[in-house]
Steps between C-alpha positions, in 0.01 A plus 500: 500500500635842406546767766214706354266197510610421853432862593148503354411167659607612847331839478171357375503239778523778761210691351283189483538456874323833550208418270274350773559802724318830532675834531413487872662156533815630333537794740483321837805425716389248762817505713837680501680206337255486208462739208197601295468334159512847344841554657630166368381590149683832520815382676574229244477769232713737707776237495525504120473879484768557764759236412446436128322781317630816664869398469487310169227645271612836360229763523285296739232714667401424862130427534476705820796637702340423839466129417876464561432555870149353533585159358855451625504210745829466686759631252659761724765583240225614260372763739195579711218248533145495636479310833395141446234489776324799336468369145129448558456877539590560135148554370668687218625427243189308403500142380423631153807723508717213623381290207588788268845503663541130421399561139752786476779277633404211271508723193841637592638153575374378161680791335821415685486127422411567134821698449695181441759318707531651845816488713513194725488727806164644387359157421607390847310793653188413302523136606541610861197726466287217364596266782431785740155542342430129544579537869241775517246276329536267799474799733182622331326170575646487851389854581157459336437187704577681825295803397193291417538295819452821700153543348232330716320400179802284411471578127682279251763644268403245235188301595509130421227384264573133560637374829628188326743718306694559822482152652829377645610141447595295804852577615754221452639329808778700661848348487832622629781518247848482651793695361861426584751745639737683273609826345234664286513784249241762598376802308428598140707302252522776241244372250180692425360780717560543872454781748824625650416356843523150352874551451787433530525125461700354786575174673346390826533188713177325599446224749273216396131593514154382395232694317131415481382393156220760489362801682295474820128471422208687653385170652834446672499858622146455632632223726752752635217750566280234660784400731476845665840588354415872502475480879825308561793735556759220485439472124566864420796729466479765771438782252243287323311434822489873573385575143226241520375626836508865395302430185263229632623249240343154518508379138654590163413837352171485304366198693177544694259267674131461438248249630621235255875534550784703353464726199780669306474833321675511165484681171185301416330592828423289806510123466556201728865432579620235254692252709727380218614846392834631630456726800543865407522841669685382808776712650856388567401464864213265415709297256776464760253398773334244273836347411589472869159347579555246220842400638686668214650839415496746215777448245776752458502708184808312378334161556188610314705644213706182460183295462323751275801547273504124446140499382355633177187709523326206337607138460691243696753545774853590389774390736713778643851360516634395839184627665269274301230311697656199667208329672336193350163663566590782264522284189233612257383787723492847351509795742187687400364852549844656509398749232195721486254341743555690825764700680743258665657625820858423597668563833770721346519874548474711186870577497724561195712224354876521567652762272169657401510844342184689393466537123 
């Protein structure tokens, strides 16, 4: 796929996410860590204007000078920015004007990409911007889900017309796959795109460890809830116990009880918790407590990466050198749900790799 095709595909995908939403939906900020959809639509355009068009398209005209400040996120070197917790106060510019901003950026980007072969440094910036936009596509759905959950009507983002369309097959039996000790290469290997925080590649020693063959299911997590785990301090990190008590947490975010049992709010509205689906919207504290309750622990980031790098996104298990699975039980077992199902917590702090330098 050419860069211009990749660009159009990503930009259209973002705009389609806003189609089910009203202008009012797109303006709401439901908590300080979320952003309005309107802001996401503008910020992803701001990226291309600031880092690609203004420096590299001769004669480029800014859509609006104040947008440089309004839609900056955390790029302190670029200049002033609007405070993140107050993005929901931006009733203006309107959603219509933000969409006009996107159209302005798209036209200018088409002009730039139609000029012929671009320097590799500019292509790299465009590729970074597209991956950045895909991150914001995830954020749009994340923030919309939280925003709609705050509405007592519990409206669906995209109502389901057929419940069978979203049925979950029974989860396979859980197995533990053992990996031997050894020295592993960690970090981006230099092929295809990566964000700078995935570098540099380095070597790390790992003790032998085991990883579950799939994610924890809602049914398994329900057993944790039913065992009064949210009232047992011995299962929780101290900070997690304080967080849970301060916020009256007794189940995953978006779960609620009714007379028939547990319901879960999602982008398709409220529905019964599907026991075979992987549990979602649990914090690090909850994931850590569940692992302790189950007699296990969360993997380290390096352990997870070694397993994931040995697996294709689709297909059979690929052995990963000296750290290949060594247990007889692992023969024929493919670690599943490593990519794209749910967030998978590790016990590692979000610290830079050895030798990291910001791009």
